[in-house]
N, C-alpha and C positions, 0 to 999 in steps of 0.2 A: 581650529576647533569651532564648529558652528554653535549657535546659541542653544539649540535643543540639546546637544551633547553636554554643553556646560551646565544647563539646568538639571539634566539627569544626574550628572556627577555630583553636583552640589546637594541635590536631594538625597542621593544614595549615601553620601558621606555623613549626613545627619541622622541616618538610621542606625539602630543597634546592630551588632554583628550578625545576629540570627536573621534579621530582616535583610541585611545585605546579601547573605547567602541565598535567601529565597529569591532576591532580585536577580542574582547571578543565574540561578536555576531557570528563572523565567526568561532571561535573555537567551540562554542556551536553547530553551524550548522554541523561542521565536526564530532563532537561526536555523534550527532543524526544520521547522515548519516552512521556512523560506526555501530551503533546499528541496524539500519534498514537493512543494508547489511548482518549483522549477522543473523537477523531474517529471511531474504529472503533465506539465505543459508540453514537454517534448514527447511524452507517450501518446499525446492526442494527434500527432502527425499521422496522416493517412498511411496505413500499412497494408492496404488491400493487395498490392502486388506480392508482398512477402507471404501473406496468407495464402494466396493462390498458388504460389510456388510450393509451399509446404504441403498443401492439400493435393497438388498434382503428384508430388513425390510419394505421398501415402497411397494414393490411388494406383500409381505405377507398381508399387510393391505388391498390391493385391492381397495383403494380409490383414487389413483392417476388419475387425469383427468376424474373422473367419471362425473363431472358436465359439461363436454364439449360434446355437442350434435353433432356439426358439426366441426370436426377437421380442415378442410380446411378454413372455415370461421374464426375460432379462430386464425389460423396461420396468415391469412391476417390481422386481427385486430391487432395482436401483432406486426407485421412488419410495420405498418403504421408509417410514420415519425411523430414525436412529437416535439413540440417546446422545445428548450433547456432552462432550467431555467436561467433567467437573460438575455436571448437573444431574448425575444419576440419583435416583431416589432410593 
């Protein structure tokens, strides 16, 4: 066991039960954060080839946006402000 781990354990042992539970919650938060940052790093790998393949597949189908008769009206409708969930007045 390294010295930092020993120091942490000694300090945590001296805390009241409720603060030990909070410490455990924080440690779990840090572990989750570490997992997410590792996943985010792998997400940053170039994926241009995969995107190009998916776009080529969509284009080959010829069905993308087929049901949109007036693109300008569609775009205006999409860009309208919508109430945010839980923030309705």
